[in-house]
Structure formats: C-alpha cells, structure tokens
C-alpha positions as CSV (number, residue, x, y, z in Angstrom):
1,M,81.4,107.3,112.1
2,R,79.0,110.2,112.6
3,A,78.9,113.2,110.3
4,G,77.7,116.7,111.2
5,R,78.8,119.8,113.0
6,L,81.3,119.1,115.7
7,E,79.4,121.2,118.3
8,E,76.3,119.0,117.7
9,A,78.1,115.7,118.3
10,T,77.9,114.1,121.8
11,A,81.0,113.2,123.7
12,A,79.9,109.6,123.5
13,E,79.8,109.8,119.7
14,A,83.3,111.3,119.5
15,T,84.7,108.8,122.0
16,A,83.1,105.9,120.1
17,M,84.8,107.0,116.9
18,I,88.1,107.4,118.6
19,D,87.9,104.1,120.4
20,L,86.9,102.1,117.3
21,N,89.0,103.8,114.6
22,L,92.2,104.5,116.6
23,T,92.4,103.1,120.0
24,A,91.3,99.5,119.0
25,P,93.8,99.1,116.2
26,V,96.6,100.5,118.4
27,L,95.8,98.2,121.3
28,L,95.3,95.2,118.9
29,T,98.7,95.8,117.3
30,Q,100.3,96.2,120.7
31,A,98.8,92.9,121.9
32,L,99.8,90.9,118.8
33,L,103.2,92.5,118.3
34,P,105.3,89.7,120.0
35,Q,103.6,87.2,117.7
36,L,104.0,89.4,114.7
37,R,107.7,89.9,115.4
38,T,108.3,86.1,115.7
39,S,106.3,85.4,112.6
40,G,108.0,88.3,110.7
41,A,111.5,86.9,111.5
42,A,110.6,83.5,110.3
43,N,108.2,84.0,107.4
44,G,107.1,87.6,107.3
45,S,104.0,89.1,108.7
46,L,101.7,92.0,108.0
47,I,100.0,94.8,109.9
48,L,97.3,96.3,107.6
49,N,95.8,99.6,108.7
50,I,92.6,100.7,107.1
51,S,92.6,104.5,107.1
52,S,90.5,106.5,104.7
53,E,90.8,109.0,101.9
54,I,89.6,111.4,104.5
55,A,93.1,111.3,106.0
56,L,94.4,112.7,102.7
57,V,91.7,115.4,102.3
58,A,89.8,116.0,105.5
59,M,86.2,116.8,104.8
60,P,84.0,119.3,106.6
61,F,81.4,117.8,109.0
62,Y,83.8,114.8,109.5
63,A,86.3,116.3,112.0
64,V,86.5,113.5,114.5
65,Y,86.4,110.8,111.9
66,A,89.1,112.5,109.9
67,A,91.2,112.9,113.0
68,T,91.0,109.2,113.8
69,K,91.8,108.1,110.3
70,S,94.7,110.6,110.1
71,G,95.9,109.3,113.5
72,L,95.8,105.7,112.2
73,A,97.8,106.7,109.2
74,A,100.5,108.3,111.4
75,F,100.4,105.2,113.6
76,G,101.1,103.0,110.6
77,E,104.0,105.2,109.4
78,A,105.6,105.2,112.9
79,M,105.2,101.4,113.2
80,R,106.6,100.8,109.7
81,R,109.7,102.7,110.8
82,E,109.8,101.0,114.2
83,L,109.6,97.5,112.6
84,H,111.9,98.2,109.7
85,G,114.1,95.1,109.1
86,T,112.1,92.8,111.3
87,G,110.1,91.1,108.6
88,V,106.9,92.8,109.7
89,H,105.4,94.6,106.8
90,V,103.2,97.6,107.8
91,A,100.8,98.9,105.2
92,T,98.1,101.6,105.3
93,V,95.2,101.6,103.0
94,Y,93.3,104.8,102.0
95,P,90.0,103.7,100.5
96,G,87.6,106.4,99.3
97,A,83.8,106.1,99.4
98,T,83.1,102.4,99.1
99,D,79.7,100.8,98.5
100,T,79.2,99.5,102.0
101,E,76.5,99.7,104.6
102,M,78.4,102.5,106.3
103,M,77.8,104.8,103.3
104,S,74.0,104.1,103.0
105,S,72.9,106.8,105.4
106,Q,74.4,109.8,103.5
107,N,73.2,111.4,100.3
108,A,76.4,113.2,99.0
109,D,77.1,112.6,95.4
110,W,80.5,110.9,96.1
111,E,81.4,108.0,93.7
112,R,81.1,104.8,95.7
113,R,83.5,102.1,94.4
114,P,82.5,98.5,94.6
115,V,84.1,96.6,97.5
116,S,85.6,94.1,95.0
117,D,87.4,96.9,93.2
118,V,88.9,98.3,96.5
119,V,90.0,94.8,97.6
120,A,91.6,94.1,94.2
121,Q,93.5,97.3,94.4
122,V,94.7,96.6,98.0
123,M,95.8,93.1,97.0
124,T,97.7,94.4,94.0
125,G,99.4,97.0,96.3
126,L,100.3,94.4,98.9
127,T,101.7,92.0,96.3
128,A,103.9,94.9,95.0
129,G,105.2,95.5,98.5
130,E,103.5,98.9,98.8
131,H,103.3,100.6,102.2
132,E,100.8,103.3,101.3
133,I,97.9,102.1,99.2
134,N,95.6,104.8,97.8
135,A,92.5,102.9,97.0
136,S,90.3,105.9,96.4
137,A,88.6,106.7,93.1
138,P,91.0,108.0,90.5
139,D,88.8,111.1,90.0
140,G,89.6,112.2,93.6
141,R,93.4,112.2,93.2
142,G,93.5,115.7,91.8
143,M,91.9,117.1,95.0
144,Q,94.4,115.0,97.1
145,E,97.3,116.6,95.2
146,L,95.9,120.0,95.5
147,N,95.4,119.5,99.2
148,A,99.0,118.5,99.6
149,S,100.3,121.6,97.7
150,D,97.6,124.3,98.3
151,P,95.1,123.4,101.1
152,L,93.6,126.8,101.1
153,A,92.6,126.3,97.5
154,V,90.7,123.2,98.6
155,D,89.0,125.3,101.3
156,A,87.9,127.8,98.7
157,A,86.7,125.2,96.3
158,M,84.6,123.5,99.0
159,A,83.2,126.7,100.6
160,P,80.4,127.4,98.1
161,G,78.9,123.9,98.6
162,L,79.1,123.7,102.4
163,A,75.4,124.1,103.0
164,D,74.5,121.4,100.4
165,M,77.2,119.1,101.8
166,E,76.0,119.5,105.4
167,A,72.4,118.6,104.3
168,A,73.6,115.6,102.3
169,V,75.6,114.1,105.2
170,K,73.5,115.2,108.2
171,D,72.1,111.7,108.6
172,H,75.4,109.9,107.9
173,N,75.8,107.9,111.0
174,S,77.1,104.3,111.5
175,I,77.6,104.4,115.3
C-alpha cells in the first residue's frame, strides 16, 4: 500500500499493490481450487478474502489500493456464486483501520481497532456463516451507508479536509 496522489506514484508501486492485493489471491485461489473443491465436497472448505473498508468507501489518495481491494471483493462475490452448492464457503472481510505495522506510517485521525477485536468479529461472522463480514469500526458505518445511497454527499463532506488528509497520509507506505 502506498498513499498519495496517483500522478506521483511510480508504475512499480502501482504494480506492486495490484500484484500483492489482487493478482496473488486470485492465482492462489486458482491453484488451490481443485483441493478446495474436494475438501468442500467432503467436509467443507473456506476461501477467505481480506478486502478493506476502503472497498466500501474509497478514500482520496488511495486510488490504486482502493481499486485492488474493490477488485478482491468482486472476485470473492463471483467465486461465491461460482462455487455455490460445492461445500466451498467464500467469505470476504472488510476491516477498517487496524492497529498493525501497515498503519504506522500515516498520521490521519482514523480510529485503529486492535487486531484482536477484528479477528473476533471475523470469527463470529464465519461461525454465523456470513459471506460479507464488515469488520470496520462501528462509527464508520454511517459513511458507508451514505456512500451507498449518495456518493456525491460523501465527496462534498470530504472536500474541505482534502489538504489535511493528503498531508496526514503522504508518508503512508508499506511497500
């Protein structure tokens, strides 16, 4: 992940995000699918995609990262439908800002949830048989709902703080 203006990113940075966040999970799933199908038919198996809250509300200065996480979410949805009835459960997780090393290089005032809270929420969702597990902070859900119903309102709400956000995330880089 690398934040910043798209025109300031290198092609290598964009490719690295696409390769890690989208290409790798697709190819890994493809390689393991025969075993997953066999296991699914016998005992059940799981494909767990880790997307991001950014797939639900794409943030400025994260265009490529948001695209990869949205692509992974669509991949999970398509695979869930393709594997329906095979015993292979496909779930996609949408964690928000989580207190991990990846978040240490940015200074935005996003609430960072402890890893243990996110994992507990994911496990609860999987136990309940959920396919879409929103593991973002509860205070961000309103923005997700607004983005689904009126994305231009989200644009307008974010616009006044763009310069501050850009400054806060300019060093956010985990490549």
